[in-house]
ZABAKE-79319 format. One record per residue (C-alpha): residue number from 1; chain; x, y, z. Coordinates in pm, 1 decimal. Example, Ala and Ser with C-alpha at 12.3 -4.5 7.8 and 13.67 -1.06 7.14 Angstrom:
BEGIN
SITE     k   c          X          Y          Z
SITE     1   A     1230.0     -450.0      780.0
SITE     2   A     1367.0     -106.0      714.0
***
This chain:
BEGIN
SITE     k   c          X          Y          Z
SITE     1   A        0.0        0.0        0.0
SITE     2   A      143.1      337.2     -105.6
SITE     3   A       72.1      620.8      139.4
SITE     4   A      174.3      975.3      218.7
SITE     5   A      410.1     1073.3      -61.4
SITE     6   A      144.9     1232.6     -281.1
SITE     7   A      327.3     1565.7     -308.5
SITE     8   A      650.9     1404.8     -424.5
SITE     9   A      465.1     1175.6     -663.9
SITE    10   A      280.1     1474.5     -809.9
SITE    11   A      610.6     1657.5     -868.2
SITE    12   A      753.3     1356.7    -1051.1
SITE    13   A      446.1     1320.1    -1271.2
SITE    14   A      444.9     1690.8    -1353.5
SITE    15   A      809.7     1672.5    -1457.7
SITE    16   A      736.6     1361.5    -1662.5
SITE    17   A      475.2     1548.9    -1864.8
SITE    18   A      728.5     1810.0    -1970.4
SITE    19   A      936.9     1765.8    -2281.9
SITE    20   A     1311.5     1737.4    -2291.4
SITE    21   A     1576.1     1602.6    -2060.1
SITE    22   A     1498.1     1575.0    -1690.5
SITE    23   A     1737.9     1490.0    -1408.8
SITE    24   A     1561.2     1437.7    -1077.6
SITE    25   A     1768.7     1380.8     -765.6
SITE    26   A     1595.4     1188.3     -486.9
SITE    27   A     1785.0     1158.5     -161.8
SITE    28   A     1724.9     1089.2      204.5
SITE    29   A     1833.4      856.5      478.8
SITE    30   A     1776.1      485.4      463.0
SITE    31   A     1428.5      335.9      512.4
SITE    32   A     1244.8      658.9      422.4
SITE    33   A     1059.9      509.1      126.6
SITE    34   A     1261.0      648.0     -164.4
SITE    35   A     1248.5      323.1     -362.4
SITE    36   A      875.7      279.2     -291.1
SITE    37   A      814.8      629.9     -427.5
SITE    38   A     1015.5      557.1     -741.3
SITE    39   A      839.5      224.3     -797.4
SITE    40   A      501.3      392.2     -769.4
SITE    41   A      606.1      661.8    -1016.3
SITE    42   A      754.5      433.1    -1283.1
SITE    43   A      462.4      190.8    -1271.2
SITE    44   A      327.3      146.5    -1626.7
SITE    45   A      599.0      375.0    -1770.6
SITE    46   A      892.1      266.1    -1993.1
SITE    47   A     1177.6      232.8    -1744.4
SITE    48   A     1534.8      110.2    -1718.8
SITE    49   A     1566.1       43.4    -1347.3
SITE    50   A     1915.5      -18.2    -1212.3
SITE    51   A     1954.7      -73.7     -837.0
SITE    52   A     2329.3      -35.4     -782.4
SITE    53   A     2497.3     -293.9     -561.3
SITE    54   A     2743.3     -251.1     -277.1
SITE    55   A     3004.9     -441.2     -472.4
SITE    56   A     3290.2     -378.6     -714.5
SITE    57   A     3275.8     -234.0    -1066.0
SITE    58   A     3253.3     -577.2    -1228.2
SITE    59   A     2945.4     -667.8    -1028.5
SITE    60   A     2776.2     -335.2    -1096.3
SITE    61   A     2859.6     -350.8    -1467.3
SITE    62   A     2689.1     -690.5    -1487.6
SITE    63   A     2384.1     -563.1    -1297.5
SITE    64   A     2359.7     -248.3    -1508.8
SITE    65   A     2392.1     -454.1    -1828.3
SITE    66   A     2110.6     -678.8    -1712.4
SITE    67   A     1884.1     -380.2    -1637.7
SITE    68   A     1934.8     -236.9    -1987.3
SITE    69   A     1889.2     -576.6    -2153.5
SITE    70   A     1571.7     -640.4    -1952.0
SITE    71   A     1426.1     -315.7    -2084.0
SITE    72   A     1500.5     -411.5    -2444.4
SITE    73   A     1416.8     -782.2    -2412.7
SITE    74   A     1178.1     -829.3    -2117.9
SITE    75   A     1106.2    -1192.3    -2203.2
SITE    76   A     1468.2    -1307.0    -2235.4
SITE    77   A     1626.0    -1437.1    -1913.7
SITE    78   A     1991.3    -1441.6    -2019.4
SITE    79   A     2163.1    -1108.5    -2072.0
SITE    80   A     2507.9    -1023.4    -2207.7
SITE    81   A     2748.5     -806.8    -2009.7
SITE    82   A     2870.6     -491.0    -2180.0
SITE    83   A     3244.8     -441.3    -2200.7
SITE    84   A     3242.8     -117.0    -2002.0
SITE    85   A     3017.8      143.2    -1843.7
SITE    86   A     3081.8      358.2    -2150.7
SITE    87   A     2917.0       88.9    -2362.5
SITE    88   A     2619.7       76.2    -2124.1
SITE    89   A     2575.0      450.6    -2142.4
SITE    90   A     2610.6      445.5    -2522.4
SITE    91   A     2325.4      195.2    -2540.1
SITE    92   A     2114.5      415.4    -2312.6
SITE    93   A     2192.2      713.4    -2535.3
SITE    94   A     2072.5      518.0    -2838.0
SITE    95   A     1751.4      422.0    -2657.7
SITE    96   A     1689.9      779.7    -2542.5
SITE    97   A     1738.4      919.7    -2893.5
SITE    98   A     1496.3      668.7    -3043.9
SITE    99   A     1227.6      706.6    -2775.1
SITE   100   A      993.9      993.2    -2698.2
SITE   101   A     1022.4      937.7    -2324.0
SITE   102   A     1212.4      674.0    -2126.8
SITE   103   A     1301.8      671.5    -1757.4
SITE   104   A     1645.6      570.8    -1633.9
SITE   105   A     1664.5      507.0    -1259.6
SITE   106   A     2002.0      467.8    -1090.3
SITE   107   A     1905.4      368.9     -738.7
SITE   108   A     2179.1      396.6     -473.7
SITE   109   A     2409.0      603.1     -692.7
SITE   110   A     2669.5      614.7     -409.8
SITE   111   A     2725.4      238.4     -445.6
SITE   112   A     2788.9      275.0     -818.4
SITE   113   A     3024.7      568.3     -768.7
SITE   114   A     3206.5      382.0     -492.2
SITE   115   A     3278.4       97.3     -736.0
SITE   116   A     3391.5      339.1    -1010.7
SITE   117   A     3466.1      694.6     -900.0
SITE   118   A     3447.9      826.7    -1256.3
SITE   119   A     3069.2      773.0    -1269.9
SITE   120   A     2964.7     1121.9    -1147.9
SITE   121   A     3189.4     1289.8    -1405.7
SITE   122   A     3063.1     1059.4    -1680.6
SITE   123   A     2704.9     1144.0    -1591.9
SITE   124   A     2793.7     1513.0    -1598.1
SITE   125   A     2930.9     1478.0    -1951.8
SITE   126   A     2630.2     1278.0    -2069.9
SITE   127   A     2382.5     1528.7    -1928.0
SITE   128   A     2568.5     1819.9    -2082.9
SITE   129   A     2619.8     1661.8    -2425.1
SITE   130   A     2490.1     1319.1    -2528.1
SITE   131   A     2153.1     1339.3    -2349.5
SITE   132   A     2091.8     1712.7    -2374.6
SITE   133   A     1853.8     1690.3    -2672.8
SITE   134   A     1675.8     1369.7    -2570.2
SITE   135   A     1361.2     1299.3    -2373.3
SITE   136   A     1545.8     1094.5    -2113.2
SITE   137   A     1400.4     1115.6    -1761.7
SITE   138   A     1694.7     1041.7    -1532.9
SITE   139   A     1642.8      968.0    -1162.4
SITE   140   A     1949.6      962.6     -939.1
SITE   141   A     1870.4      823.9     -595.2
SITE   142   A     2096.0      790.3     -291.4
SITE   143   A     2086.6      719.3       81.4
SITE   144   A     2439.9      827.5      169.4
SITE   145   A     2381.7     1188.0      268.7
SITE   146   A     2753.9     1269.3      275.2
SITE   147   A     2798.6     1145.7      -83.3
SITE   148   A     2486.4     1318.2     -215.9
SITE   149   A     2582.1     1645.8      -52.1
SITE   150   A     2941.9     1628.1     -178.2
SITE   151   A     2897.8     1490.0     -530.5
SITE   152   A     2548.5     1610.0     -625.8
SITE   153   A     2443.3     1907.8     -414.3
SITE   154   A     2778.0     2077.7     -349.8
SITE   155   A     2909.9     2340.2     -589.9
SITE   156   A     3234.0     2141.8     -603.9
SITE   157   A     3057.7     1822.7     -713.1
SITE   158   A     3056.3     1726.9    -1083.3
SITE   159   A     2676.8     1693.1    -1088.7
SITE   160   A     2604.8     2028.2     -927.0
SITE   161   A     2350.3     2231.1    -1124.2
SITE   162   A     2249.5     1940.5    -1349.4
SITE   163   A     1931.1     1847.1    -1162.8
SITE   164   A     1593.1     1978.8    -1271.9
SITE   165   A     1432.2     1881.0     -939.4
SITE   166   A     1559.8     1790.2     -593.3
SITE   167   A     1344.8     1576.2     -365.3
SITE   168   A     1465.8     1515.3      -10.9
SITE   169   A     1259.4     1232.9      136.2
SITE   170   A     1219.2     1294.6      507.4
SITE   171   A     1032.8     1108.2      783.1
SITE   172   A      655.0     1134.3      776.6
SITE   173   A      484.2     1383.0     1003.5
SITE   174   A      282.5     1267.6     1302.3
SITE   175   A      -37.6     1317.0     1097.8
SITE   176   A       94.2     1118.2      801.8
SITE   177   A      203.5      840.3     1036.3
SITE   178   A     -152.0      821.0     1171.5
SITE   179   A     -283.4      747.7      821.5
SITE   180   A     -141.6      396.0      853.1
SITE   181   A     -375.4      328.2     1147.2
SITE   182   A     -684.4      551.6     1123.5
SITE   183   A     -873.1      311.9     1351.0
SITE   184   A     -645.7      382.8     1649.6
SITE   185   A     -678.3      656.3     1910.9
SITE   186   A     -471.6      976.0     1914.6
SITE   187   A     -271.2      839.6     2208.2
SITE   188   A     -191.9      515.6     2023.5
SITE   189   A      -92.3      695.4     1703.9
SITE   190   A      129.5      934.2     1900.3
SITE   191   A      304.0      633.7     2054.8
SITE   192   A      350.5      468.5     1712.8
SITE   193   A      505.9      792.0     1588.4
SITE   194   A      731.4      795.8     1895.0
SITE   195   A      845.3      439.1     1828.4
SITE   196   A      893.2      456.7     1451.0
SITE   197   A      980.8      823.2     1401.8
SITE   198   A      752.0      841.2     1098.8
SITE   199   A      974.5      607.8      895.7
SITE   200   A      736.2      412.8      666.9
SITE   201   A      949.1       98.1      670.6
SITE   202   A      945.9       86.1     1050.0
SITE   203   A      571.6      152.5     1069.2
SITE   204   A      513.2     -147.6      844.9
SITE   205   A      759.8     -365.9     1034.5
SITE   206   A      605.7     -276.8     1371.8
SITE   207   A      282.3     -410.2     1219.3
SITE   208   A       33.8     -298.0     1485.1
SITE   209   A     -275.0     -513.9     1444.5
SITE   210   A     -406.9     -541.8     1798.2
SITE   211   A     -234.6     -361.2     2082.0
SITE   212   A       93.1     -175.4     2060.3
SITE   213   A      223.6     -391.2     2344.6
SITE   214   A      165.3     -705.8     2138.3
SITE   215   A      334.7     -547.4     1836.3
SITE   216   A      639.3     -447.0     2041.9
SITE   217   A      673.0     -789.6     2202.3
SITE   218   A      649.3     -968.4     1869.4
SITE   219   A      823.4     -729.8     1632.8
SITE   220   A     1081.7     -537.4     1837.4
SITE   221   A     1145.3     -696.5     2179.0
SITE   222   A     1216.6    -1024.8     2003.7
SITE   223   A     1573.8    -1129.9     1915.5
SITE   224   A     1461.7    -1281.7     1585.0
SITE   225   A     1265.2     -975.4     1469.9
SITE   226   A     1369.8     -728.4     1201.7
SITE   227   A     1337.4     -420.7     1425.0
SITE   228   A     1544.8     -578.4     1701.9
SITE   229   A     1839.2     -619.6     1462.4
SITE   230   A     1782.3     -298.4     1264.8
SITE   231   A     2011.5      -55.6     1455.4
SITE   232   A     2314.6     -281.1     1419.0
SITE   233   A     2238.3     -349.3     1052.2
SITE   234   A     2191.5       22.1      989.8
SITE   235   A     2504.9      134.3     1170.6
SITE   236   A     2725.0     -137.3     1018.4
SITE   237   A     2671.8       21.2      677.5
SITE   238   A     2828.8      346.4      796.5
SITE   239   A     3047.0      281.7     1101.5
SITE   240   A     3322.6       74.6     1254.1
SITE   241   A     3378.7       38.7     1630.1
SITE   242   A     3011.5      -35.9     1688.7
SITE   243   A     3049.4     -105.5     2064.4
SITE   244   A     3167.1      252.1     2122.3
SITE   245   A     2889.3      404.4     1914.7
SITE   246   A     2634.8      179.6     2085.8
SITE   247   A     2755.3      302.6     2424.2
SITE   248   A     2729.3      666.5     2315.8
SITE   249   A     2380.0      627.5     2171.7
SITE   250   A     2261.3      440.1     2479.8
SITE   251   A     2367.2      713.0     2721.9
SITE   252   A     2224.7      988.2     2499.4
SITE   253   A     1893.4      802.4     2475.2
SITE   254   A     1886.8      776.9     2852.6
SITE   255   A     1938.0     1144.8     2925.2
SITE   256   A     2305.1     1238.5     2881.9
SITE   257   A     2298.5     1536.3     2648.9
SITE   258   A     2622.7     1729.1     2704.1
SITE   259   A     2958.0     1613.6     2579.2
SITE   260   A     3124.3     1572.9     2919.7
SITE   261   A     2826.7     1373.1     3054.1
SITE   262   A     2816.3     1153.3     2745.1
SITE   263   A     3186.8     1076.0     2768.3
SITE   264   A     3176.6     1005.3     3142.1
SITE   265   A     2871.6      777.5     3128.0
SITE   266   A     2991.4      594.7     2817.0
SITE   267   A     3339.5      547.0     2964.6
SITE   268   A     3515.1      740.3     2687.7
SITE   269   A     3777.7     1011.4     2729.3
SITE   270   A     3623.3     1349.3     2657.7
SITE   271   A     3862.7     1454.1     2381.6
SITE   272   A     3807.8     1118.6     2208.0
SITE   273   A     3432.4     1132.6     2262.6
SITE   274   A     3407.3     1457.5     2065.1
SITE   275   A     3541.1     1280.1     1754.6
SITE   276   A     3277.6     1007.2     1778.3
SITE   277   A     3004.6     1264.9     1832.6
SITE   278   A     3120.7     1452.3     1524.4
SITE   279   A     3097.1     1136.6     1313.2
SITE   280   A     2744.9     1067.0     1439.0
SITE   281   A     2647.4     1427.6     1360.1
SITE   282   A     2787.5     1404.7     1007.1
SITE   283   A     2581.4     1090.8      948.6
SITE   284   A     2268.3     1261.6     1080.0
SITE   285   A     2224.1     1002.8     1356.9
SITE   286   A     2249.7     1270.9     1624.9
SITE   287   A     2237.0     1648.3     1603.8
SITE   288   A     2355.5     1944.8     1806.2
SITE   289   A     2082.1     2162.7     1949.8
SITE   290   A     2104.9     2510.9     2098.1
SITE   291   A     1845.7     2742.1     2256.2
SITE   292   A     1651.9     2928.2     1990.8
SITE   293   A     1701.5     3270.4     2152.6
SITE   294   A     1965.6     3421.4     2378.5
SITE   295   A     1909.7     3497.9     2742.2
SITE   296   A     1775.4     3850.9     2780.3
SITE   297   A     2032.0     3962.3     3036.6
SITE   298   A     2392.5     3855.0     3061.6
SITE   299   A     2572.8     3569.5     2897.1
SITE   300   A     2517.9     3199.9     2963.2
SITE   301   A     2766.5     3066.6     3216.7
SITE   302   A     2750.9     2705.1     3098.0
SITE   303   A     2768.2     2516.8     2773.3
SITE   304   A     2440.4     2554.8     2583.3
SITE   305   A     2490.0     2284.6     2322.8
SITE   306   A     2318.7     1950.2     2377.7
SITE   307   A     2318.7     1634.8     2166.9
SITE   308   A     2001.5     1448.1     2075.3
SITE   309   A     1930.7     1139.5     1865.6
SITE   310   A     1768.5     1251.1     1541.3
SITE   311   A     1584.0      929.1     1456.5
SITE   312   A     1300.1      856.5     1701.8
SITE   313   A     1321.0      482.9     1629.9
SITE   314   A     1686.9      470.7     1728.4
SITE   315   A     1611.6      673.2     2039.8
SITE   316   A     1332.7      430.9     2137.0
SITE   317   A     1551.5      126.7     2070.6
SITE   318   A     1846.1      259.2     2270.2
SITE   319   A     1613.4      373.7     2549.3
SITE   320   A     1453.7       34.0     2605.7
SITE   321   A     1648.5     -251.6     2445.9
SITE   322   A     1995.5     -231.4     2609.4
SITE   323   A     1860.8     -206.6     2963.0
SITE   324   A     1615.9     -492.4     2902.6
SITE   325   A     1849.6     -711.4     2697.8
SITE   326   A     1853.7     -999.9     2945.6
SITE   327   A     1473.2    -1015.1     2960.4
SITE   328   A     1448.4     -991.0     2581.2
SITE   329   A     1703.7    -1260.7     2503.6
SITE   330   A     1569.0    -1492.7     2774.3
SITE   331   A     1212.2    -1450.4     2653.3
SITE   332   A     1082.6    -1303.7     2980.4
SITE   333   A     1018.8     -947.0     2860.3
SITE   334   A      642.1    -1006.6     2849.0
SITE   335   A      641.6    -1063.2     3225.4
SITE   336   A      840.1     -746.1     3296.5
SITE   337   A      685.9     -525.7     3024.4
SITE   338   A      455.0     -327.2     3255.4
SITE   339   A      733.1     -215.0     3489.0
SITE   340   A     1031.1     -217.6     3251.7
SITE   341   A      867.5      -53.2     2948.1
SITE   342   A      513.3       75.8     2996.1
SITE   343   A      587.8      266.2     3316.6
SITE   344   A      857.0      467.7     3132.1
SITE   345   A      662.1      546.0     2814.7
SITE   346   A      517.5      878.9     2933.2
SITE   347   A      865.1     1004.6     3023.2
SITE   348   A     1005.7      878.8     2692.7
SITE   349   A      724.4     1048.7     2499.5
SITE   350   A      805.1     1390.6     2647.9
SITE   351   A     1048.0     1491.7     2371.6
SITE   352   A      831.7     1320.6     2109.4
SITE   353   A      530.3     1522.8     2220.4
SITE   354   A      731.8     1843.6     2190.6
SITE   355   A      814.1     1744.8     1832.0
SITE   356   A      447.0     1673.7     1759.0
SITE   357   A      336.9     2007.2     1907.0
SITE   358   A      591.1     2201.0     1701.7
SITE   359   A      469.1     2024.1     1389.6
SITE   360   A      112.3     2117.5     1484.1
SITE   361   A      200.6     2487.1     1497.1
SITE   362   A      380.4     2469.4     1161.6
SITE   363   A       88.8     2282.2     1000.5
SITE   364   A     -170.7     2528.8     1130.0
SITE   365   A      -38.9     2883.1     1074.0
SITE   366   A     -398.9     3005.8     1046.6
SITE   367   A     -438.4     2949.3     1423.0
SITE   368   A     -136.7     3160.9     1516.7
SITE   369   A     -144.0     3530.6     1607.7
SITE   370   A      140.6     3611.1     1369.3
SITE   371   A      359.5     3432.5     1109.8
SITE   372   A      661.2     3257.3     1259.7
SITE   373   A     1014.8     3255.4     1123.3
SITE   374   A     1169.5     2986.9     1342.5
SITE   375   A     1069.4     2739.1     1608.9
SITE   376   A     1257.0     2537.9     1868.4
SITE   377   A     1308.4     2516.0     2244.7
SITE   378   A     1487.2     2727.5     2501.3
SITE   379   A     1693.0     2630.9     2802.6
SITE   380   A     1915.0     2830.8     3030.4
SITE   381   A     1975.6     2934.7     3388.1
SITE   382   A     1736.1     3139.8     3594.6
SITE   383   A     1967.6     3362.1     3799.8
SITE   384   A     1926.3     3511.3     4144.8
SITE   385   A     1604.2     3339.6     4255.8
SITE   386   A     1725.3     3027.9     4434.0
SITE   387   A     1927.8     2979.9     4750.3
SITE   388   A     2139.3     2713.1     4587.0
SITE   389   A     2225.5     2942.1     4297.3
SITE   390   A     2101.4     2968.7     3938.7
SITE   391   A     1843.5     2710.1     3843.2
SITE   392   A     1852.0     2543.2     3503.5
SITE   393   A     1512.4     2570.5     3333.6
SITE   394   A     1361.4     2472.9     2998.1
SITE   395   A     1075.2     2601.4     2782.9
SITE   396   A      946.1     2331.4     2549.0
SITE   397   A      842.1     2553.2     2257.0
SITE   398   A      958.7     2897.4     2152.7
SITE   399   A      850.1     3023.4     1811.0
SITE   400   A      997.0     3350.9     1690.7
SITE   401   A      773.4     3585.3     1493.3
SITE   402   A      859.5     3667.6     1133.9
SITE   403   A      848.2     4037.5     1216.5
SITE   404   A     1195.4     4190.3     1196.2
SITE   405   A     1342.4     4145.3     1540.4
SITE   406   A     1513.1     4401.1     1752.4
SITE   407   A     1610.0     4396.3     2115.4
SITE   408   A     1292.2     4564.6     2241.8
SITE   409   A     1009.6     4455.4     2008.6
SITE   410   A     1002.3     4082.9     1953.2
SITE   411   A      721.5     3834.9     1893.1
SITE   412   A      716.2     3497.3     2067.8
SITE   413   A      485.4     3201.4     2086.1
SITE   414   A      582.7     3028.5     2409.5
SITE   415   A      455.0     2679.2     2479.4
SITE   416   A      458.2     2398.9     2733.1
SITE   417   A      403.7     2035.2     2628.7
SITE   418   A      293.8     1788.9     2896.1
SITE   419   A      256.0     1420.5     2814.4
SITE   420   A      120.5     1312.7     3150.5
SITE   421   A     -159.8     1088.6     3269.1
SITE   422   A     -317.6     1376.6     3459.1
SITE   423   A     -485.1     1709.2     3390.7
SITE   424   A     -257.6     2011.6     3370.6
SITE   425   A     -336.6     2295.1     3611.4
SITE   426   A     -273.8     2663.3     3675.8
SITE   427   A       65.9     2593.5     3831.2
SITE   428   A      199.5     2500.7     3486.1
SITE   429   A       81.5     2836.7     3352.0
SITE   430   A      264.7     3026.1     3629.5
SITE   431   A      577.1     2817.4     3574.9
SITE   432   A      569.8     2893.7     3203.1
SITE   433   A      548.5     3268.4     3270.7
SITE   434   A      830.5     3244.6     3522.9
SITE   435   A     1065.5     3057.1     3291.1
SITE   436   A      983.2     3274.4     2989.1
SITE   437   A     1076.8     3587.0     3185.8
SITE   438   A     1442.0     3480.2     3170.2
SITE   439   A     1470.3     3545.1     2795.1
SITE   440   A     1181.7     3789.3     2732.7
SITE   441   A     1123.9     4147.4     2842.8
SITE   442   A      826.9     4377.7     2892.5
SITE   443   A      834.1     4505.2     2534.0
SITE   444   A      801.8     4159.5     2377.1
SITE   445   A      471.2     4043.7     2230.6
SITE   446   A      423.4     3701.4     2391.0
SITE   447   A      149.3     3448.8     2316.3
SITE   448   A      121.7     3142.9     2540.7
SITE   449   A        7.0     2789.0     2461.2
SITE   450   A      -13.2     2477.4     2679.4
SITE   451   A      -43.3     2134.5     2515.2
SITE   452   A     -161.1     1836.4     2716.4
SITE   453   A     -213.3     1466.6     2659.8
SITE   454   A     -476.0     1431.0     2934.3
SITE   455   A     -663.1     1761.0     2942.4
SITE   456   A     -674.6     2061.0     3177.3
SITE   457   A     -814.3     2156.3     3515.3
SITE   458   A    -1114.0     2385.6     3555.2
SITE   459   A     -893.6     2667.6     3680.9
SITE   460   A     -666.4     2658.2     3376.7
SITE   461   A     -968.5     2647.6     3145.6
SITE   462   A    -1096.1     2965.1     3308.9
SITE   463   A     -767.6     3137.4     3227.7
SITE   464   A     -806.3     3021.9     2867.8
SITE   465   A    -1159.1     3164.2     2860.6
SITE   466   A    -1006.8     3500.7     2953.8
SITE   467   A     -765.3     3462.7     2658.5
SITE   468   A     -456.7     3458.3     2878.4
SITE   469   A     -343.7     3122.3     2744.3
SITE   470   A     -445.9     2883.2     2464.4
SITE   471   A     -505.3     2519.1     2558.1
SITE   472   A     -467.7     2236.8     2304.6
SITE   473   A     -532.3     1870.4     2381.0
SITE   474   A     -395.5     1562.2     2207.0
SITE   475   A     -719.5     1486.5     2020.7
SITE   476   A     -727.2     1842.2     1886.9
SITE   477   A     -370.5     1803.6     1763.8
SITE   478   A     -475.9     1498.5     1562.1
SITE   479   A     -818.7     1616.2     1449.7
SITE   480   A     -774.1     1989.4     1380.1
***
């Protein structure tokens, strides 16, 4: 079943209807559904489809030869191998010149270029000369973000400027994820998003048919399951020294966010740890985060940067699998699930809920008092109010207005996101005002929102009736 990539599919079909050469670059991290999108697009269209292999040039030449031969002779099993890639491309040029429209897909271009590093330059020459006057529809697809950014998107890359469309395939939103299970409640769909991170492949592999607990026990907390083995399989394609990276990801998933804490808890020297963190950042597995605005008075007196796992699925896996490994491998996880997993889900979902709430604001600009230019979180120290010294505080959502900022007239949407099994009361409203005062001043235009999984108390609803704060529940987030 093909879901949720209608915009990308529409772009491809619109480009297909145009005349002349097209070069569409499709890129994104593994498991995002790039190949599924391409397969849906090329269905019932004349296509040479070549999925490059993680092998040497000889193996890829044979596979490419077979793809071209299959296009020309679909009913013939045996296929000859061309003498060189130049011969393969010459045959494609002949086909393109004799056809009104033909699609050539090179899936996993980085594998092909790894086996023969002249491929990007050859494609550049072909696009500029041999294919320029044809109706060839070329799709270059890749999962290695570093390669695609260096060889295709960078000005220094040979393929820079040759694409007619760039499609970055990102994880699905929380609303798109819910389309896979429209029969489930908002709470259940939020949890599925928190487990899978909106990655279509993981949503399908989790395969929720009854309860989420049953799906987790069968399809993730099971040593023989695909999702149990997925992190190692994913990381092995990019990294060596897996035990070290596993240790780093485990401590980040369990709350260590600053470099010195990560190094200490993972048992890695701090100067060495920074190198591993940099590699994980370059691969997009983790990212550096900083407060979205500066503190209104004085400079921060501590390091602001924190590290977070980008992929929600990896964060879920490293949050729950390593610490329950004995129960999982011994087959006793079902007996300990309630205390070892379920009791921690609300805490785990805190950051996920913040992500969902930010997406909600971006998806519904018509509900906002002003257009926003940026959105994130804020954290810092609240000075001079506590006997023990400055207190570290955090505001879950800070959206900055698109109005040109200056020091005295700024626009902020300031939000709190509470994923608790209880109603949120007036105390949360006062806390939000208190924390926001650290980075705002009396001249700022501030608009306050509180999001809650389980609703609000009567007192907080009365404040909302007086338009002092906007209240948004989980069902509203999913059904707006």
